py3Dmol code that shows the C-alpha trace and the ligand (Angstrom):
import py3Dmol

protein = """\
ATOM      1  CA  MET A   1      49.076 202.830  54.917  1.00  0.00           C
ATOM      2  CA  SER A   2      46.813 200.319  53.295  1.00  0.00           C
ATOM      3  CA  ASN A   3      44.078 198.752  55.297  1.00  0.00           C
ATOM      4  CA  ILE A   4      45.328 195.283  55.970  1.00  0.00           C
ATOM      5  CA  LYS A   5      48.884 196.306  56.463  1.00  0.00           C
ATOM      6  CA  ASN A   6      47.681 198.725  59.177  1.00  0.00           C
ATOM      7  CA  ILE A   7      45.688 196.066  60.911  1.00  0.00           C
ATOM      8  CA  LEU A   8      48.556 193.436  60.718  1.00  0.00           C
ATOM      9  CA  LEU A   9      51.387 195.764  61.776  1.00  0.00           C
ATOM     10  CA  ASN A  10      49.619 197.821  64.383  1.00  0.00           C
ATOM     11  CA  LYS A  11      47.120 195.171  65.622  1.00  0.00           C
ATOM     12  CA  VAL A  12      44.268 197.645  65.435  1.00  0.00           C
ATOM     13  CA  SER A  13      40.542 196.725  65.169  1.00  0.00           C
ATOM     14  CA  CYS A  14      38.961 198.257  62.115  1.00  0.00           C
ATOM     15  CA  LYS A  15      36.562 197.085  59.482  1.00  0.00           C
ATOM     16  CA  SER A  16      38.087 195.134  56.630  1.00  0.00           C
ATOM     17  CA  ILE A  17      36.489 192.683  54.221  1.00  0.00           C
ATOM     18  CA  TRP A  18      37.710 190.577  51.270  1.00  0.00           C
ATOM     19  CA  PHE A  19      37.031 186.970  50.121  1.00  0.00           C
ATOM     20  CA  MET A  20      39.359 184.146  49.131  1.00  0.00           C
ATOM     21  CA  ARG A  21      38.679 183.318  45.468  1.00  0.00           C
ATOM     22  CA  GLN A  22      36.857 186.632  45.020  1.00  0.00           C
ATOM     23  CA  ALA A  23      38.114 186.653  41.489  1.00  0.00           C
ATOM     24  CA  GLY A  24      36.874 183.565  39.896  1.00  0.00           C
ATOM     25  CA  ARG A  25      34.236 181.358  38.226  1.00  0.00           C
ATOM     26  CA  TYR A  26      31.125 182.744  40.112  1.00  0.00           C
ATOM     27  CA  LEU A  27      31.683 186.103  38.292  1.00  0.00           C
ATOM     28  CA  PRO A  28      30.170 186.266  34.787  1.00  0.00           C
ATOM     29  CA  GLU A  29      32.841 188.820  33.829  1.00  0.00           C
ATOM     30  CA  PHE A  30      35.501 186.253  34.750  1.00  0.00           C
ATOM     31  CA  ARG A  31      33.846 183.425  32.849  1.00  0.00           C
ATOM     32  CA  ALA A  32      33.664 185.689  29.852  1.00  0.00           C
ATOM     33  CA  ILE A  33      37.446 186.144  29.829  1.00  0.00           C
ATOM     34  CA  ARG A  34      38.064 182.479  30.787  1.00  0.00           C
ATOM     35  CA  SER A  35      35.945 181.192  27.864  1.00  0.00           C
ATOM     36  CA  THR A  36      38.293 182.715  25.291  1.00  0.00           C
ATOM     37  CA  ASN A  37      41.421 181.880  27.321  1.00  0.00           C
ATOM     38  CA  LYS A  38      41.387 178.123  27.675  1.00  0.00           C
ATOM     39  CA  ASP A  39      44.920 177.713  28.971  1.00  0.00           C
ATOM     40  CA  PHE A  40      44.695 178.648  32.666  1.00  0.00           C
ATOM     41  CA  ILE A  41      48.501 179.021  33.162  1.00  0.00           C
ATOM     42  CA  LYS A  42      48.749 181.198  30.051  1.00  0.00           C
ATOM     43  CA  LEU A  43      45.896 183.395  31.436  1.00  0.00           C
ATOM     44  CA  CYS A  44      47.780 183.739  34.825  1.00  0.00           C
ATOM     45  CA  LEU A  45      50.821 184.903  32.665  1.00  0.00           C
ATOM     46  CA  ASN A  46      48.887 187.472  30.757  1.00  0.00           C
ATOM     47  CA  SER A  47      49.613 190.553  32.949  1.00  0.00           C
ATOM     48  CA  GLU A  48      46.955 192.829  31.502  1.00  0.00           C
ATOM     49  CA  LEU A  49      44.144 190.241  31.781  1.00  0.00           C
ATOM     50  CA  SER A  50      45.327 188.963  35.106  1.00  0.00           C
ATOM     51  CA  SER A  51      45.170 192.496  36.506  1.00  0.00           C
ATOM     52  CA  GLU A  52      41.718 193.080  35.013  1.00  0.00           C
ATOM     53  CA  ILE A  53      40.495 189.878  36.629  1.00  0.00           C
ATOM     54  CA  THR A  54      42.012 190.964  39.932  1.00  0.00           C
ATOM     55  CA  LEU A  55      40.097 194.224  39.845  1.00  0.00           C
ATOM     56  CA  GLN A  56      36.724 192.702  38.790  1.00  0.00           C
ATOM     57  CA  PRO A  57      35.555 192.022  42.377  1.00  0.00           C
ATOM     58  CA  ILE A  58      36.829 195.410  43.568  1.00  0.00           C
ATOM     59  CA  LYS A  59      34.764 197.228  40.965  1.00  0.00           C
ATOM     60  CA  ARG A  60      31.665 195.213  41.773  1.00  0.00           C
ATOM     61  CA  PHE A  61      31.740 195.100  45.589  1.00  0.00           C
ATOM     62  CA  ASP A  62      34.231 197.779  46.605  1.00  0.00           C
ATOM     63  CA  LEU A  63      36.117 195.298  48.817  1.00  0.00           C
ATOM     64  CA  ASP A  64      39.062 196.467  51.045  1.00  0.00           C
ATOM     65  CA  SER A  65      41.621 194.201  49.423  1.00  0.00           C
ATOM     66  CA  ALA A  66      42.466 192.830  46.080  1.00  0.00           C
ATOM     67  CA  ILE A  67      44.152 189.429  45.742  1.00  0.00           C
ATOM     68  CA  ILE A  68      46.282 188.993  42.706  1.00  0.00           C
ATOM     69  CA  PHE A  69      44.848 186.606  40.130  1.00  0.00           C
ATOM     70  CA  SER A  70      47.384 183.829  39.907  1.00  0.00           C
ATOM     71  CA  ASP A  71      47.651 180.291  41.333  1.00  0.00           C
ATOM     72  CA  ILE A  72      49.718 178.472  43.944  1.00  0.00           C
ATOM     73  CA  LEU A  73      50.774 176.068  41.147  1.00  0.00           C
ATOM     74  CA  MET A  74      52.722 178.819  39.410  1.00  0.00           C
ATOM     75  CA  ILE A  75      55.677 177.809  41.502  1.00  0.00           C
ATOM     76  CA  PRO A  76      55.868 174.128  40.334  1.00  0.00           C
ATOM     77  CA  PHE A  77      55.241 175.504  36.794  1.00  0.00           C
ATOM     78  CA  ALA A  78      58.136 177.921  37.092  1.00  0.00           C
ATOM     79  CA  LEU A  79      60.318 175.062  38.500  1.00  0.00           C
ATOM     80  CA  GLY A  80      59.756 173.067  35.314  1.00  0.00           C
ATOM     81  CA  GLN A  81      56.729 170.856  35.883  1.00  0.00           C
ATOM     82  CA  ASN A  82      53.917 170.861  33.374  1.00  0.00           C
ATOM     83  CA  VAL A  83      50.686 172.044  34.969  1.00  0.00           C
ATOM     84  CA  SER A  84      47.264 171.652  33.304  1.00  0.00           C
ATOM     85  CA  PHE A  85      43.828 172.294  34.540  1.00  0.00           C
ATOM     86  CA  ASN A  86      41.329 169.815  33.206  1.00  0.00           C
ATOM     87  CA  LYS A  87      37.614 170.382  33.881  1.00  0.00           C
ATOM     88  CA  ASP A  88      36.347 168.161  36.635  1.00  0.00           C
ATOM     89  CA  HIS A  89      39.713 166.606  37.306  1.00  0.00           C
ATOM     90  CA  GLY A  90      41.449 169.453  39.161  1.00  0.00           C
ATOM     91  CA  PRO A  91      45.017 170.332  38.290  1.00  0.00           C
ATOM     92  CA  GLU A  92      47.316 167.701  36.837  1.00  0.00           C
ATOM     93  CA  LEU A  93      51.189 167.885  36.996  1.00  0.00           C
ATOM     94  CA  SER A  94      53.766 166.006  35.027  1.00  0.00           C
ATOM     95  CA  ASN A  95      56.058 163.675  36.962  1.00  0.00           C
ATOM     96  CA  LEU A  96      58.706 165.503  39.058  1.00  0.00           C
ATOM     97  CA  ASP A  97      62.300 165.125  37.859  1.00  0.00           C
ATOM     98  CA  LEU A  98      64.499 165.847  40.889  1.00  0.00           C
ATOM     99  CA  LYS A  99      67.649 166.432  38.671  1.00  0.00           C
ATOM    100  CA  LEU A 100      65.804 169.044  36.615  1.00  0.00           C
ATOM    101  CA  LEU A 101      64.296 170.594  39.768  1.00  0.00           C
ATOM    102  CA  LEU A 102      67.667 171.069  41.262  1.00  0.00           C
ATOM    103  CA  GLU A 103      69.021 172.703  38.086  1.00  0.00           C
ATOM    104  CA  ASN A 104      66.828 175.827  38.588  1.00  0.00           C
ATOM    105  CA  ASN A 105      68.259 179.113  39.616  1.00  0.00           C
ATOM    106  CA  GLU A 106      66.756 182.403  40.986  1.00  0.00           C
ATOM    107  CA  LYS A 107      67.266 184.211  37.617  1.00  0.00           C
ATOM    108  CA  LYS A 108      65.505 181.589  35.532  1.00  0.00           C
ATOM    109  CA  PHE A 109      62.693 181.324  38.017  1.00  0.00           C
ATOM    110  CA  THR A 110      62.114 185.045  38.281  1.00  0.00           C
ATOM    111  CA  GLU A 111      62.117 185.370  34.530  1.00  0.00           C
ATOM    112  CA  LYS A 112      59.495 182.744  34.122  1.00  0.00           C
ATOM    113  CA  LEU A 113      57.169 184.460  36.612  1.00  0.00           C
ATOM    114  CA  ASN A 114      57.865 187.950  35.438  1.00  0.00           C
ATOM    115  CA  PRO A 115      54.371 188.428  34.013  1.00  0.00           C
ATOM    116  CA  VAL A 116      52.905 187.821  37.548  1.00  0.00           C
ATOM    117  CA  TYR A 117      55.104 190.510  38.940  1.00  0.00           C
ATOM    118  CA  LYS A 118      54.140 192.826  36.087  1.00  0.00           C
ATOM    119  CA  ALA A 119      50.474 192.139  36.783  1.00  0.00           C
ATOM    120  CA  ILE A 120      51.086 193.190  40.452  1.00  0.00           C
ATOM    121  CA  GLU A 121      52.778 196.372  39.234  1.00  0.00           C
ATOM    122  CA  ILE A 122      49.846 197.244  36.848  1.00  0.00           C
ATOM    123  CA  THR A 123      47.197 196.459  39.511  1.00  0.00           C
ATOM    124  CA  LYS A 124      48.954 198.415  42.260  1.00  0.00           C
ATOM    125  CA  LYS A 125      48.847 201.485  40.054  1.00  0.00           C
ATOM    126  CA  LYS A 126      45.119 201.129  39.422  1.00  0.00           C
ATOM    127  CA  LEU A 127      44.158 200.265  42.952  1.00  0.00           C
ATOM    128  CA  ASN A 128      42.868 202.996  45.255  1.00  0.00           C
ATOM    129  CA  LYS A 129      45.670 203.777  47.838  1.00  0.00           C
ATOM    130  CA  SER A 130      43.277 202.882  50.744  1.00  0.00           C
ATOM    131  CA  LYS A 131      43.099 199.285  49.577  1.00  0.00           C
ATOM    132  CA  SER A 132      45.553 196.467  49.979  1.00  0.00           C
ATOM    133  CA  LEU A 133      46.952 194.292  47.357  1.00  0.00           C
ATOM    134  CA  ILE A 134      47.466 190.693  48.646  1.00  0.00           C
ATOM    135  CA  SER A 135      50.004 188.326  47.053  1.00  0.00           C
ATOM    136  CA  PHE A 136      50.098 184.600  47.938  1.00  0.00           C
ATOM    137  CA  ILE A 137      51.988 181.362  47.750  1.00  0.00           C
ATOM    138  CA  GLY A 138      50.994 177.764  48.518  1.00  0.00           C
ATOM    139  CA  ALA A 139      52.700 176.419  51.734  1.00  0.00           C
ATOM    140  CA  PRO A 140      55.459 173.969  50.912  1.00  0.00           C
ATOM    141  CA  TRP A 141      53.565 170.894  52.050  1.00  0.00           C
ATOM    142  CA  THR A 142      50.433 171.812  49.915  1.00  0.00           C
ATOM    143  CA  LEU A 143      52.702 172.250  46.855  1.00  0.00           C
ATOM    144  CA  LEU A 144      54.251 168.908  47.538  1.00  0.00           C
ATOM    145  CA  VAL A 145      50.853 167.214  47.550  1.00  0.00           C
ATOM    146  CA  TYR A 146      50.475 168.401  43.957  1.00  0.00           C
ATOM    147  CA  MET A 147      54.167 168.107  42.846  1.00  0.00           C
ATOM    148  CA  LEU A 148      54.600 164.505  44.028  1.00  0.00           C
ATOM    149  CA  GLY A 149      50.953 163.366  43.693  1.00  0.00           C
ATOM    150  CA  LEU A 150      50.685 162.488  47.308  1.00  0.00           C
ATOM    151  CA  ARG A 151      46.900 161.837  47.441  1.00  0.00           C
ATOM    152  CA  LYS A 152      45.049 158.696  46.745  1.00  0.00           C
ATOM    153  CA  ASN A 153      41.890 160.682  46.112  1.00  0.00           C
ATOM    154  CA  LYS A 154      40.532 164.102  46.836  1.00  0.00           C
ATOM    155  CA  TYR A 155      40.506 163.666  50.691  1.00  0.00           C
ATOM    156  CA  GLU A 156      43.019 160.892  51.378  1.00  0.00           C
ATOM    157  CA  LEU A 157      46.735 160.876  51.602  1.00  0.00           C
ATOM    158  CA  ASN A 158      48.711 158.016  50.106  1.00  0.00           C
ATOM    159  CA  VAL A 159      50.476 157.227  53.414  1.00  0.00           C
ATOM    160  CA  ALA A 160      52.686 154.543  51.872  1.00  0.00           C
ATOM    161  CA  LYS A 161      54.029 157.000  49.384  1.00  0.00           C
ATOM    162  CA  LEU A 162      54.715 159.449  52.206  1.00  0.00           C
ATOM    163  CA  ASN A 163      56.736 156.754  54.147  1.00  0.00           C
ATOM    164  CA  GLN A 164      58.638 155.562  51.144  1.00  0.00           C
ATOM    165  CA  ASN A 165      59.813 158.924  49.932  1.00  0.00           C
ATOM    166  CA  LYS A 166      61.009 160.733  53.072  1.00  0.00           C
ATOM    167  CA  LEU A 167      64.416 161.705  51.585  1.00  0.00           C
ATOM    168  CA  LEU A 168      62.942 162.895  48.316  1.00  0.00           C
ATOM    169  CA  ILE A 169      60.312 164.859  50.275  1.00  0.00           C
ATOM    170  CA  GLU A 170      63.050 166.559  52.384  1.00  0.00           C
ATOM    171  CA  ARG A 171      64.866 167.614  49.277  1.00  0.00           C
ATOM    172  CA  VAL A 172      61.927 168.951  47.459  1.00  0.00           C
ATOM    173  CA  LEU A 173      60.615 170.789  50.582  1.00  0.00           C
ATOM    174  CA  GLU A 174      63.964 172.559  51.001  1.00  0.00           C
ATOM    175  CA  THR A 175      63.887 173.633  47.330  1.00  0.00           C
ATOM    176  CA  VAL A 176      60.314 174.745  47.507  1.00  0.00           C
ATOM    177  CA  ILE A 177      60.933 176.857  50.636  1.00  0.00           C
ATOM    178  CA  ASN A 178      63.772 178.480  48.914  1.00  0.00           C
ATOM    179  CA  TYR A 179      61.860 179.525  45.825  1.00  0.00           C
ATOM    180  CA  SER A 180      58.779 180.433  47.872  1.00  0.00           C
ATOM    181  CA  CYS A 181      60.817 183.062  49.649  1.00  0.00           C
ATOM    182  CA  ILE A 182      62.064 184.387  46.270  1.00  0.00           C
ATOM    183  CA  HIS A 183      58.446 184.522  44.932  1.00  0.00           C
ATOM    184  CA  ILE A 184      57.316 186.335  48.057  1.00  0.00           C
ATOM    185  CA  LYS A 185      60.105 188.872  47.816  1.00  0.00           C
ATOM    186  CA  ASN A 186      59.499 189.457  44.038  1.00  0.00           C
ATOM    187  CA  GLN A 187      55.791 190.020  44.589  1.00  0.00           C
ATOM    188  CA  ILE A 188      56.404 192.511  47.411  1.00  0.00           C
ATOM    189  CA  ASN A 189      59.035 194.307  45.337  1.00  0.00           C
ATOM    190  CA  ALA A 190      56.414 194.620  42.477  1.00  0.00           C
ATOM    191  CA  GLY A 191      53.955 196.332  44.892  1.00  0.00           C
ATOM    192  CA  ALA A 192      52.095 193.782  46.997  1.00  0.00           C
ATOM    193  CA  ASP A 193      51.293 194.842  50.499  1.00  0.00           C
ATOM    194  CA  VAL A 194      50.881 191.480  52.121  1.00  0.00           C
ATOM    195  CA  VAL A 195      51.444 187.753  51.607  1.00  0.00           C
ATOM    196  CA  GLN A 196      49.104 184.966  52.385  1.00  0.00           C
ATOM    197  CA  ILE A 197      50.409 181.348  52.722  1.00  0.00           C
ATOM    198  CA  PHE A 198      47.820 178.798  51.774  1.00  0.00           C
ATOM    199  CA  ASP A 199      48.337 175.387  53.501  1.00  0.00           C
ATOM    200  CA  SER A 200      45.160 173.984  51.977  1.00  0.00           C
ATOM    201  CA  TRP A 201      46.089 170.323  52.601  1.00  0.00           C
ATOM    202  CA  ALA A 202      47.639 170.745  56.060  1.00  0.00           C
ATOM    203  CA  GLY A 203      44.699 168.810  57.457  1.00  0.00           C
ATOM    204  CA  LEU A 204      45.865 165.628  55.663  1.00  0.00           C
ATOM    205  CA  ILE A 205      49.132 165.402  57.406  1.00  0.00           C
ATOM    206  CA  PRO A 206      49.439 162.539  59.957  1.00  0.00           C
ATOM    207  CA  THR A 207      50.201 163.869  63.481  1.00  0.00           C
ATOM    208  CA  ASN A 208      53.740 162.394  63.548  1.00  0.00           C
ATOM    209  CA  PHE A 209      54.689 164.443  60.448  1.00  0.00           C
ATOM    210  CA  ILE A 210      52.909 167.725  61.371  1.00  0.00           C
ATOM    211  CA  ARG A 211      55.988 169.439  62.770  1.00  0.00           C
ATOM    212  CA  ASP A 212      58.243 168.537  59.858  1.00  0.00           C
ATOM    213  CA  TYR A 213      55.813 169.042  57.092  1.00  0.00           C
ATOM    214  CA  CYS A 214      53.573 171.959  58.328  1.00  0.00           C
ATOM    215  CA  TYR A 215      54.915 173.863  61.348  1.00  0.00           C
ATOM    216  CA  THR A 216      58.644 173.920  60.286  1.00  0.00           C
ATOM    217  CA  PRO A 217      58.192 174.908  56.649  1.00  0.00           C
ATOM    218  CA  ASN A 218      55.615 177.643  57.458  1.00  0.00           C
ATOM    219  CA  LEU A 219      57.900 178.861  60.266  1.00  0.00           C
ATOM    220  CA  LYS A 220      60.874 179.201  57.833  1.00  0.00           C
ATOM    221  CA  ILE A 221      58.742 181.280  55.531  1.00  0.00           C
ATOM    222  CA  ILE A 222      57.396 183.458  58.342  1.00  0.00           C
ATOM    223  CA  GLU A 223      60.964 183.968  59.656  1.00  0.00           C
ATOM    224  CA  PHE A 224      61.937 185.118  56.170  1.00  0.00           C
ATOM    225  CA  CYS A 225      58.932 187.538  56.054  1.00  0.00           C
ATOM    226  CA  LYS A 226      59.863 188.965  59.497  1.00  0.00           C
ATOM    227  CA  LYS A 227      63.479 189.535  58.460  1.00  0.00           C
ATOM    228  CA  GLU A 228      62.108 191.296  55.339  1.00  0.00           C
ATOM    229  CA  LYS A 229      59.339 193.082  57.301  1.00  0.00           C
ATOM    230  CA  ILE A 230      56.668 191.600  55.088  1.00  0.00           C
ATOM    231  CA  PRO A 231      53.147 191.513  56.676  1.00  0.00           C
ATOM    232  CA  ASN A 232      51.926 187.897  56.551  1.00  0.00           C
ATOM    233  CA  ILE A 233      48.913 185.663  56.924  1.00  0.00           C
ATOM    234  CA  CYS A 234      48.974 181.870  57.433  1.00  0.00           C
ATOM    235  CA  PHE A 235      46.145 179.466  56.586  1.00  0.00           C
ATOM    236  CA  PRO A 236      46.846 175.952  57.868  1.00  0.00           C
ATOM    237  CA  LYS A 237      43.402 174.682  56.779  1.00  0.00           C
ATOM    238  CA  GLY A 238      41.926 171.708  58.472  1.00  0.00           C
ATOM    239  CA  ILE A 239      44.302 171.140  61.396  1.00  0.00           C
ATOM    240  CA  LYS A 240      41.558 171.561  63.982  1.00  0.00           C
ATOM    241  CA  LYS A 241      42.829 172.037  67.583  1.00  0.00           C
ATOM    242  CA  LYS A 242      46.442 172.150  66.312  1.00  0.00           C
ATOM    243  CA  TYR A 243      45.762 175.695  65.207  1.00  0.00           C
ATOM    244  CA  GLU A 244      46.838 176.701  68.733  1.00  0.00           C
ATOM    245  CA  GLU A 245      50.178 174.953  68.526  1.00  0.00           C
ATOM    246  CA  PHE A 246      50.655 176.107  64.938  1.00  0.00           C
ATOM    247  CA  ASN A 247      50.101 179.718  66.048  1.00  0.00           C
ATOM    248  CA  LYS A 248      52.490 179.406  69.071  1.00  0.00           C
ATOM    249  CA  ILE A 249      55.320 177.943  66.916  1.00  0.00           C
ATOM    250  CA  VAL A 250      54.910 179.788  63.657  1.00  0.00           C
ATOM    251  CA  LYS A 251      53.705 183.236  65.056  1.00  0.00           C
ATOM    252  CA  PRO A 252      52.390 184.770  61.819  1.00  0.00           C
ATOM    253  CA  ASP A 253      51.000 188.335  61.977  1.00  0.00           C
ATOM    254  CA  CYS A 254      47.571 186.935  61.082  1.00  0.00           C
ATOM    255  CA  ILE A 255      45.899 183.483  60.968  1.00  0.00           C
ATOM    256  CA  ASN A 256      42.997 182.588  58.770  1.00  0.00           C
ATOM    257  CA  ILE A 257      40.597 180.061  60.474  1.00  0.00           C
ATOM    258  CA  ASP A 258      38.533 177.543  58.584  1.00  0.00           C
ATOM    259  CA  ALA A 259      34.824 176.770  59.141  1.00  0.00           C
ATOM    260  CA  ASP A 260      35.632 173.857  61.687  1.00  0.00           C
ATOM    261  CA  ILE A 261      37.136 176.297  64.205  1.00  0.00           C
ATOM    262  CA  ASP A 262      34.969 177.382  67.104  1.00  0.00           C
ATOM    263  CA  LEU A 263      34.920 181.179  67.226  1.00  0.00           C
ATOM    264  CA  VAL A 264      35.076 181.582  71.068  1.00  0.00           C
ATOM    265  CA  TRP A 265      37.892 178.990  71.184  1.00  0.00           C
ATOM    266  CA  ALA A 266      39.756 180.837  68.534  1.00  0.00           C
ATOM    267  CA  LYS A 267      39.385 184.145  70.252  1.00  0.00           C
ATOM    268  CA  GLU A 268      40.920 182.751  73.366  1.00  0.00           C
ATOM    269  CA  LYS A 269      43.592 180.397  72.001  1.00  0.00           C
ATOM    270  CA  LEU A 270      44.826 182.600  69.185  1.00  0.00           C
ATOM    271  CA  SER A 271      44.772 185.862  71.096  1.00  0.00           C
ATOM    272  CA  GLY A 272      47.613 188.231  70.175  1.00  0.00           C
ATOM    273  CA  THR A 273      47.427 187.154  66.526  1.00  0.00           C
ATOM    274  CA  VAL A 274      45.169 188.999  64.036  1.00  0.00           C
ATOM    275  CA  ILE A 275      42.380 186.536  63.043  1.00  0.00           C
ATOM    276  CA  GLN A 276      40.883 186.390  59.539  1.00  0.00           C
ATOM    277  CA  GLY A 277      37.938 184.492  57.989  1.00  0.00           C
ATOM    278  CA  GLY A 278      36.147 181.458  59.215  1.00  0.00           C
ATOM    279  CA  MET A 279      32.627 181.631  57.807  1.00  0.00           C
ATOM    280  CA  ASP A 280      31.660 178.609  55.719  1.00  0.00           C
ATOM    281  CA  PRO A 281      31.359 179.602  52.053  1.00  0.00           C
ATOM    282  CA  ASN A 282      28.288 177.400  51.756  1.00  0.00           C
ATOM    283  CA  VAL A 283      26.464 179.964  53.944  1.00  0.00           C
ATOM    284  CA  LEU A 284      26.317 182.144  50.773  1.00  0.00           C
ATOM    285  CA  LEU A 285      24.159 179.419  49.222  1.00  0.00           C
ATOM    286  CA  LYS A 286      21.586 179.835  51.910  1.00  0.00           C
ATOM    287  CA  ASP A 287      18.810 182.422  52.209  1.00  0.00           C
ATOM    288  CA  ASP A 288      19.656 185.962  53.244  1.00  0.00           C
ATOM    289  CA  LYS A 289      18.466 185.592  56.825  1.00  0.00           C
ATOM    290  CA  GLU A 290      20.631 182.606  57.467  1.00  0.00           C
ATOM    291  CA  MET A 291      23.657 184.263  55.775  1.00  0.00           C
ATOM    292  CA  PHE A 292      23.261 187.428  57.867  1.00  0.00           C
ATOM    293  CA  LYS A 293      22.849 185.409  61.040  1.00  0.00           C
ATOM    294  CA  ALA A 294      26.118 183.534  60.449  1.00  0.00           C
ATOM    295  CA  ALA A 295      28.005 186.743  59.522  1.00  0.00           C
ATOM    296  CA  SER A 296      26.768 188.476  62.679  1.00  0.00           C
ATOM    297  CA  LYS A 297      28.205 185.667  64.774  1.00  0.00           C
ATOM    298  CA  TYR A 298      31.608 186.295  63.394  1.00  0.00           C
ATOM    299  CA  ILE A 299      31.330 190.047  63.565  1.00  0.00           C
ATOM    300  CA  GLN A 300      30.074 189.999  67.099  1.00  0.00           C
ATOM    301  CA  THR A 301      32.479 187.552  68.523  1.00  0.00           C
ATOM    302  CA  PHE A 302      35.553 189.333  67.178  1.00  0.00           C
ATOM    303  CA  ARG A 303      34.281 192.831  67.891  1.00  0.00           C
ATOM    304  CA  GLY A 304      36.921 194.991  69.458  1.00  0.00           C
ATOM    305  CA  ILE A 305      39.793 192.804  68.421  1.00  0.00           C
ATOM    306  CA  PRO A 306      41.741 192.881  65.177  1.00  0.00           C
ATOM    307  CA  TYR A 307      39.657 190.813  62.779  1.00  0.00           C
ATOM    308  CA  ILE A 308      39.511 190.717  59.019  1.00  0.00           C
ATOM    309  CA  PHE A 309      36.203 189.442  57.659  1.00  0.00           C
ATOM    310  CA  ASN A 310      36.654 186.604  55.200  1.00  0.00           C
ATOM    311  CA  LEU A 311      35.632 182.956  54.733  1.00  0.00           C
ATOM    312  CA  GLY A 312      36.761 179.528  55.919  1.00  0.00           C
ATOM    313  CA  HIS A 313      37.696 178.623  52.290  1.00  0.00           C
ATOM    314  CA  GLY A 314      37.268 180.245  48.808  1.00  0.00           C
ATOM    315  CA  LEU A 315      33.957 181.390  47.408  1.00  0.00           C
ATOM    316  CA  LEU A 316      32.204 178.497  45.649  1.00  0.00           C
ATOM    317  CA  PRO A 317      31.724 178.648  41.837  1.00  0.00           C
ATOM    318  CA  GLN A 318      27.951 178.298  42.287  1.00  0.00           C
ATOM    319  CA  THR A 319      27.765 181.428  44.495  1.00  0.00           C
ATOM    320  CA  ASP A 320      25.339 184.136  43.251  1.00  0.00           C
ATOM    321  CA  PRO A 321      27.277 187.445  43.014  1.00  0.00           C
ATOM    322  CA  VAL A 322      24.172 189.233  44.401  1.00  0.00           C
ATOM    323  CA  LYS A 323      24.700 187.351  47.658  1.00  0.00           C
ATOM    324  CA  VAL A 324      28.222 188.593  47.841  1.00  0.00           C
ATOM    325  CA  GLU A 325      27.012 192.097  47.300  1.00  0.00           C
ATOM    326  CA  LYS A 326      24.361 191.696  50.040  1.00  0.00           C
ATOM    327  CA  LEU A 327      26.909 190.301  52.443  1.00  0.00           C
ATOM    328  CA  VAL A 328      29.358 193.151  51.899  1.00  0.00           C
ATOM    329  CA  LYS A 329      26.574 195.737  52.489  1.00  0.00           C
ATOM    330  CA  PHE A 330      25.448 193.852  55.630  1.00  0.00           C
ATOM    331  CA  TYR A 331      29.001 193.878  56.917  1.00  0.00           C
ATOM    332  CA  ARG A 332      29.543 197.603  56.188  1.00  0.00           C
ATOM    333  CA  ASN A 333      26.237 198.610  57.859  1.00  0.00           C
ATOM    334  CA  PHE A 334      26.575 196.364  60.841  1.00  0.00           C
ATOM    335  CA  ASN A 335      26.629 198.241  64.182  1.00  0.00           C
ATOM    336  CA  GLY A 336      24.800 195.875  66.615  1.00  0.00           C
TER     337      GLY A 336
END
"""
ligand_1 = """\
48
CP3
O 40.622 185.266 43.860
C 41.610 184.665 44.441
O 41.538 184.061 45.550
C 42.933 184.783 43.691
C 43.297 183.697 42.793
C 43.499 182.276 43.316
C 43.339 181.163 42.454
N 43.842 180.066 43.066
C 42.736 181.286 41.140
C 42.206 180.072 40.564
C 44.135 181.806 44.488
C 44.475 182.550 45.839
C 44.286 180.395 44.357
C 44.920 179.541 45.377
C 44.869 178.112 45.146
N 45.009 177.413 43.993
C 44.796 177.074 46.220
C 44.779 177.533 47.743
C 43.371 177.906 48.165
C 42.378 176.682 48.014
O 41.422 176.769 47.249
O 42.517 175.807 48.860
C 44.825 175.855 45.739
C 44.772 174.515 46.464
C 44.979 176.004 44.228
C 45.107 174.928 43.279
C 43.988 175.016 42.289
N 43.888 175.951 41.317
C 42.844 174.101 42.094
C 42.652 172.860 43.026
C 42.183 174.564 41.024
C 40.970 173.821 40.329
C 39.790 173.704 41.158
C 39.318 175.020 41.721
O 39.241 175.154 42.929
O 38.852 175.892 40.904
C 42.696 175.760 40.532
C 42.261 176.559 39.443
C 41.925 178.036 39.811
N 42.719 178.889 40.485
C 40.811 178.668 39.354
C 40.918 179.996 39.753
C 40.033 181.131 39.555
C 39.590 178.134 38.463
C 40.122 178.104 37.080
C 38.914 177.916 36.118
O 38.655 176.751 35.952
O 38.477 178.876 35.630
"""
view = py3Dmol.view(width=600, height=400)
view.addModel(protein, "pdb")
view.setStyle({"model": 0}, {"cartoon": {"style": "trace"}})
view.addModel(ligand_1, "xyz")
view.setStyle({"model": 1}, {"stick": {}})
view.zoomTo()
view.show()
């Protein structure tokens, strides 16, 4: 059984390390491919290249898991929205047409994302059997933030828009949950071992909406995973003390903590659930001593309980790959 699957299903404590955004712009070999593939969505739909990019960090650092090179915005793309990635602006989506959205069906959706599933198949064949292949989706709320343009700016929600569009939001949420389950199932059928659900914008949700827009949609997806026996990881980023309530309600196999979460608090309040991640990715921009000190804190606090080493968010584009290599070596050799 692959490494993470074993930790998630059997709740055992053993060493396991990977990084969110481990395949990405901080790697020169990724930038080389990216420079001749200007259309990001097209690159995600190039099964051979996407598999090659997935395996780049595994070759370099011998990590325990590979995460398929794709994007959470492949779902809105497959549902008919135009998605473009413009430098410095982040992703841009065309206006959502509810009528067109509701005209989708499983067959059409699956056909559009077939290259992603093919990339998983290719990668699984090339990956050493002791390693895990992680698939992922964006949580419904996080997808909605992009699909309906719910932010005023990078860090603020357009609350008026949220209040004015409750019915539309309900409809879109329901559709997205549906297709998210299909995308998970297709990825697992193609050979993925685990699914991670990124709720990157959960921290923006006003408290009176947190149940409807964060807990319930994540719960529906986790219930689907449990029915299908799919090992799962939730990442409700930025919800602070609500991590405890989220975990009690949603009950994922594993929960990724962010850098705001106090380790000792997490160990107590999230006990029974496998914990993943937490360390601030900015730590990799500091000197070695500081980086090792921060990593030790995580390793020591979670020693003896099921814990997967990772970060509180993705690796930053300005990270030096040498630092990643040093961190992996430090983790592997850590005994104290
Ligand atoms: O290595 C991995 O983790 C696997 C691949 C992966 C990507 N995106 C590739 C990517 C994963 C897991 C994601 C998830 C994702 N995508 C999230 C959730 C995690 C998070 O970061 O909060 C979100 C919100 C997105 C949406 C998205 N995709 C944004 C906001 C951007 C542009 C800004 C940025 O962070 O890079 C992307 C583009 C993107 N997705 C890149 C990569 C490697 C950069 C593309 C490039 O410019 O070369």
